[in-house]
C-alpha positions, 0 to 999 in steps of 0.5 A, spaced: 190 341 465 191 341 458 199 341 459 198 335 464 194 331 458 199 333 453 204 330 457 200 324 459 199 323 451 207 324 449 208 318 444 215 317 447 212 316 454 207 312 452 212 308 448 217 307 454 211 305 458 209 299 454 216 296 454 217 290 458 220 292 465 227 289 464 228 293 458 226 300 461 231 298 467 236 297 462 235 304 458 235 307 465 241 304 467 244 306 460 242 313 461 245 313 468 252 310 466 253 314 460 255 320 464 259 316 468 263 313 462 264 320 459 267 322 466 271 316 466 274 318 459 275 325 461 279 323 467 283 318 464 285 323 458 287 328 463 291 323 467 294 321 461 296 328 459 299 330 466 303 323 466 306 325 459 307 332 462 311 329 468 315 324 464 317 330 459 319 335 465 323 329 468 327 328 461 328 336 461 330 337 468 335 331 468 338 334 462 339 340 465 342 337 471 347 333 467 349 340 464 350 343 470 354 338 473 359 337 467 359 345 467 362 345 474 367 340 472 369 344 467 370 350 472 374 346 476 379 345 471 379 352 470 381 353 477 386 347 477 390 350 471 390 357 474 393 354 480 398 350 477 399 356 472 400 361 478 405 356 482 409 354 476 410 361 473 413 363 480 417 357 481 424 359 481 427 352 479 427 350 472 420 347 470 422 339 469 420 332 471 424 332 477 422 338 480 415 338 478 412 331 477 410 330 484 406 336 484 403 335 478 401 328 480 398 331 486 393 335 482 391 329 478 389 326 484 384 332 485 380 330 479 379 322 478 376 324 471 383 326 468 388 322 464 394 327 465 397 333 467 403 336 463 407 342 462 410 344 455 415 349 453 412 355 448 415 351 442 410 345 445 415 340 447 413 336 454 417 339 460 414 335 465 408 331 466 404 327 472 406 320 469 410 317 464 417 318 462 416 321 455 418 328 456 421 332 450 415 329 446 413 335 441 406 337 441 407 343 437 402 340 431 396 339 437 391 344 436 391 346 443 398 348 443 397 352 436 392 356 440 396 358 446 402 360 441 397 364 438 395 368 444 389 364 447 388 365 454 385 358 455 383 353 450 378 347 450 379 342 444 373 338 442 374 330 441 381 329 439 385 322 437 389 320 443 397 320 441 398 314 445 391 310 445 387 313 439 382 314 444 377 320 443 381 325 448 379 332 450 384 337 452 384 344 456 390 348 457 392 355 459 399 359 459 404 359 465 405 366 466 412 368 469 413 374 474 415 379 468 409 377 465 412 373 459 409 366 457 414 361 461 410 355 459 403 352 457 400 347 462 395 342 459 390 337 462 387 331 458 381 327 459 377 321 456 370 324 455 367 317 456 370 318 463 364 323 464 359 318 462 362 314 468 362 319 473 356 323 471 351 319 467 350 313 472 344 315 475 340 316 468 333 313 468 332 307 465 331 307 457 334 313 456 340 316 451 345 321 454 349 324 448 355 329 449 357 333 443 363 338 443 363 345 440 364 342 433 358 338 433 362 331 434 358 326 438 363 324 444 359 319 446 352 316 447 349 311 452 345 307 447 347 304 441 346 309 435 341 309 429 344 305 423 347 309 419 348 315 424 355 318 424 359 322 429 358 329 425 352 332 428 353 339 425 347 339 420 342 337 426 337 342 427 336 339 434 344 341 435 345 347 432 341 351 437 344 348 444 351 349 441 349 356 440 347 357 447 340 355 446 337 349 449 332 345 445 326 341 448 322 336 443 317 331 442 316 326 437 322 328 433 327 324 429 334 325 432 341 324 428 343 319 434 337 315 436 333 309 432 326 311 433 322 317 435 324 321 441 322 326 446 327 330 451 332 336 451 339 338 448 342 344 452 348 347 452 354 347 457 356 354 457 364 353 460 366 348 454 361 351 449 359 344 448 352 340 449 349 335 452 342 331 451 337 326 454 332 323 450 327 317 451 323 313 446 316 316 444 313 310 442 315 307 449 312 313 453 305 313 448 305 305 449 305 306 457 300 311 457 295 307 453 296 301 457 294 305 463 287 306 460 286 298 460 288 297 467 
């Protein structure tokens, strides 16, 4: 009885009972809706985090898939030049344009990204090539010839200025070994890095930036306009040093040396070339899209 009387004279209950009906209904509505509002906010935050994680994961997966495709391209060049080396090394006739141009042309048609395939003697003079008529050209000053002369089994260059066009060019070469084990010549393939963009980056998600970086830290291409004042030398960028050493980097809300705003994304190594490829997207655009979703 005493307990019931205490409840009956509870000041809060008394004051509530004296309120107008409309006020009591409003308070009851607020008490009912507050937990629902909290639940909705919690649900939104959870959904936002999941969407953010999905966007970041998609960026990571795209970069890694792109690196795998470019690495496969590099492995194909290893196989192509090895086949050429074996064929040319066992050839009884002299290596020259008349004997070998058609063969080199057929190799080039197997890979549309290639600009040229050519063979030099061990002094670095062109003996045969897939196209053109400038046999005899002296390439002894080119770094790939010098590396092969010093005994390198294969050589990847970084971005070089093309002799004829001035356009950034990459070369891969290996020695041609004769039947007696001596070095008979060098076979070299050349291509424009920009062709890799056209071949492999056409399916890049909208709004992203794909960057290709050679083993010396040189920016070979970027699919989005670079940040004002940014240069092509990325050796000092902490986001680049890891991938060039073989360790991929995932990041969010970072300033890069090749974007104009804060980004999220991934830079990963291309093992065969010792290069790196990255894919970044605007952090602000991602955050804005998630914020708009709250008001939807």
